[in-house]
C-alpha positions in Angstrom: 14.4 -36.7 -37.7 12.2 -38.5 -35.2 9.2 -38.0 -37.5 11.1 -39.7 -40.3 11.8 -42.6 -38.0 8.1 -42.9 -37.1 7.1 -42.9 -40.8 9.5 -45.8 -41.5 8.0 -47.7 -38.6 4.5 -47.1 -40.0 5.4 -48.2 -43.5 7.0 -51.5 -42.5 4.8 -52.5 -39.6 1.4 -51.6 -40.8 0.3 -52.0 -37.2 -0.2 -49.0 -35.0 0.4 -51.0 -31.8 3.8 -52.0 -33.1 4.6 -48.3 -33.9 3.7 -47.2 -30.4 5.7 -50.1 -28.8 8.7 -49.1 -30.9 8.4 -45.5 -29.8 8.2 -46.5 -26.2 11.3 -48.6 -26.5 13.3 -45.9 -28.3 12.4 -43.3 -25.7 13.0 -45.7 -22.8 16.5 -46.1 -24.0 17.0 -42.4 -24.5 15.6 -41.6 -21.1 17.7 -44.2 -19.4 20.9 -43.0 -20.9 20.0 -39.3 -20.2 19.3 -40.2 -16.6 21.8 -42.8 -15.8 24.3 -42.9 -18.6 27.2 -41.8 -16.4 27.9 -38.7 -18.6 30.8 -39.3 -20.9 31.3 -42.9 -19.9 28.0 -44.2 -21.3 26.5 -47.7 -21.0 27.1 -50.9 -22.8 24.6 -52.5 -25.1 24.1 -55.6 -22.9 23.5 -53.5 -19.8 21.0 -51.3 -21.7 19.2 -54.4 -23.0 19.0 -55.8 -19.5 17.8 -52.5 -18.0 15.0 -51.9 -20.5 14.0 -55.6 -20.7 14.8 -56.3 -24.3 16.7 -59.1 -26.0 20.2 -58.1 -27.0 19.6 -58.2 -30.8 16.5 -55.9 -30.4 18.2 -53.5 -28.2 21.3 -53.4 -30.5 19.0 -52.6 -33.5 17.4 -49.7 -31.6 20.8 -48.4 -30.5 22.2 -48.6 -34.1 19.2 -46.7 -35.4 19.5 -44.0 -32.7 23.2 -43.6 -33.5 22.4 -43.2 -37.2 19.7 -40.6 -36.4 22.3 -38.7 -34.4 20.6 -39.0 -30.9 23.2 -41.3 -29.5 26.9 -41.7 -30.1 29.5 -44.4 -29.4 32.3 -43.8 -26.9 35.5 -44.4 -29.0 37.5 -46.0 -26.2 34.9 -48.4 -24.9 32.2 -48.8 -27.6 29.5 -47.9 -25.1 26.6 -45.6 -25.9 25.9 -42.1 -24.6 23.5 -39.3 -25.5 24.7 -36.9 -28.2 24.7 -33.1 -28.3 22.0 -33.4 -30.9 19.6 -34.9 -28.4 20.3 -32.0 -26.0 19.4 -29.6 -28.9 15.9 -30.8 -29.3 14.4 -28.4 -26.8 16.3 -25.3 -27.7 17.3 -25.5 -31.3 14.7 -23.0 -32.5 15.8 -20.4 -30.0 19.5 -20.9 -30.8 18.8 -20.5 -34.5 16.8 -17.3 -34.0 19.7 -15.9 -31.9 22.2 -16.9 -34.6 20.1 -15.1 -37.3 19.8 -12.0 -35.2 23.5 -11.8 -34.4 24.8 -13.1 -37.7 22.9 -10.7 -39.9 25.0 -7.7 -38.8 28.3 -9.6 -39.0 27.8 -10.9 -42.6 26.5 -7.5 -43.8 29.6 -5.9 -42.3 31.9 -8.5 -44.0 30.0 -8.0 -47.4 30.5 -4.2 -47.1 34.2 -4.5 -46.1 35.2 -6.9 -48.9 32.4 -6.1 -51.4 31.9 -9.8 -51.9 29.1 -12.2 -51.2 29.0 -13.7 -47.7 26.7 -16.3 -46.2 26.0 -18.0 -42.8 24.9 -21.6 -43.2 23.7 -24.4 -41.0 24.0 -28.2 -41.5 21.1 -30.3 -40.4 20.1 -33.8 -41.5 23.1 -33.8 -43.9 21.8 -30.8 -45.8 23.4 -27.3 -45.8 21.0 -24.4 -45.6 22.0 -20.7 -46.1 20.5 -19.1 -43.1 21.7 -15.6 -44.1 23.1 -14.2 -47.4 24.6 -10.8 -48.1 25.3 -10.4 -51.8 28.2 -8.4 -53.3 27.3 -5.0 -54.7 29.7 -5.4 -57.6 28.7 -6.1 -61.1 30.9 -9.1 -61.4 30.1 -11.3 -58.4 29.5 -14.8 -57.3 26.1 -15.9 -56.0 25.7 -18.3 -53.1 23.8 -21.5 -53.3 20.7 -21.5 -51.0 20.6 -25.2 -50.2 22.5 -28.3 -51.2 23.9 -31.6 -49.9 27.2 -31.4 -51.9 29.5 -31.4 -48.9 32.6 -32.7 -50.7 32.5 -30.3 -53.5 32.4 -26.9 -51.7 34.6 -25.5 -48.9 31.6 -24.6 -46.7 30.4 -28.2 -47.0 33.9 -29.5 -46.1 33.8 -27.2 -43.0 30.5 -28.7 -42.0 31.8 -32.2 -42.5 34.8 -31.4 -40.3 32.4 -30.5 -37.4 30.5 -33.8 -37.6 31.0 -36.6 -35.0 32.7 -39.7 -36.2 29.4 -41.6 -36.1 27.6 -39.0 -38.2 30.5 -38.9 -40.7 30.2 -42.7 -41.0 26.5 -42.3 -41.8 27.2 -39.6 -44.4 29.9 -41.7 -46.1 27.6 -44.7 -46.1 24.8 -42.7 -47.8 26.9 -40.7 -50.2 30.1 -42.7 -50.8 33.5 -41.1 -51.2 34.3 -37.9 -53.1 35.2 -39.5 -56.5 36.4 -36.3 -58.2 34.5 -33.8 -56.1 37.5 -33.1 -53.9 41.0 -32.8 -55.6 43.5 -35.2 -54.0 40.9 -36.8 -51.7 39.5 -40.1 -52.8 39.8 -42.7 -49.9 38.2 -42.7 -46.5 41.7 -42.1 -45.0 42.3 -39.1 -47.2 38.9 -37.7 -46.3 39.7 -38.0 -42.6 43.1 -36.4 -43.1 41.7 -33.5 -45.1 39.0 -32.9 -42.4 41.6 -33.0 -39.7 43.6 -30.4 -41.6 40.5 -28.1 -41.8 40.0 -28.5 -38.0 43.7 -27.7 -37.4 43.8 -24.7 -39.7 40.4 -23.4 -39.0 39.3 -22.8 -42.6 38.8 -24.3 -46.0 39.6 -22.7 -49.4 38.9 -23.7 -53.0 39.9 -22.0 -56.3 37.7 -23.2 -59.2 39.2 -22.0 -62.5 36.4 -23.9 -64.4 33.8 -21.4 -63.1 36.2 -18.5 -62.4 35.4 -18.4 -58.7 36.9 -19.0 -55.3 35.3 -19.7 -51.9 36.6 -19.4 -48.4 34.9 -20.8 -45.3 35.4 -21.0 -41.6 33.4 -22.8 -38.8 31.4 -20.9 -36.1 32.6 -22.8 -33.0 31.2 -23.1 -29.5 27.5 -22.4 -30.3 24.8 -23.6 -27.9 23.7 -27.1 -28.6 26.8 -27.7 -30.8 25.0 -26.2 -33.8 27.0 -26.9 -37.0 27.3 -23.4 -38.5 29.8 -21.8 -40.9 30.6 -18.5 -42.6 31.5 -18.5 -46.3 32.8 -15.7 -48.7 32.8 -16.3 -52.4 34.4 -14.1 -55.1 35.6 -14.0 -58.7 39.1 -15.5 -59.3 40.3 -12.2 -60.8 39.9 -10.6 -57.3 41.5 -13.6 -55.4 45.2 -13.9 -54.4 47.2 -15.3 -51.5 47.3 -12.0 -49.6 43.6 -11.3 -50.0 42.8 -14.9 -49.0 44.7 -14.5 -45.7 43.0 -11.2 -45.0 39.5 -12.8 -45.6 40.3 -15.9 -43.5 41.3 -13.7 -40.6 38.2 -11.5 -40.9 35.9 -14.5 -41.2 37.4 -16.0 -38.1 37.1 -12.8 -36.1 33.4 -12.6 -37.1 32.8 -16.3 -36.4 34.2 -15.8 -32.9 32.1 -12.7 -32.3 28.9 -14.4 -33.5 29.6 -17.4 -31.2 30.2 -15.1 -28.2 27.1 -13.0 -28.8 24.8 -16.0 -29.3 26.0 -17.6 -26.1 25.5 -14.4 -24.2 22.0 -13.8 -25.7 
């Protein structure tokens, strides 16, 4: 994400010195907040501007960009700025993802064998969902997982990923992609999106039956991962093998596996 930020600076400035100066200012703000941001309390925009020697509009522009990129977040109660979990992930994301792959492979394979349905473990990054691991069903009639997409409203696994985003990142996603507009039954307004995501967080899963394609999908979040990685498990199956009792059984099994994955990754 930082590289994308740099490319934008290069395109619009056309001046290497300006790019370097912009980088210095952005990192000065990040370092100051990381060092003296008072933890959860954060620092106000005017104080940050004074401390780094910038005019308020310039500092505010940098802060807004860093929030959109996910490296800073606003404190809801005060509107101050603080570093985000994403910033803390920069140094250890690769190691965490490798641990997640190693631990998750055994769990999703076990789930696929137990239910004889297709199971995936996915990660959200930069508003894209990537299937990190997939174990396909061995049955002739089966549903195949999508490898990568940005359709978070349309599918249960995407909705689970949305439910794990901070308020600031959700704002950015909605600003870029708009509202569901038919991709999520009964959810059209921003208030309905927030209510639906709160329900997913409360219940710990998302389910969708899709008669148009004859398939159903069930997804749960993998909570408590190092660096606050946004990961989820998802099982997909034909509708002819889907019913309420089986749905409950699958949700319970997915949640047990998600908890086991989280514990093993943290202990690795």
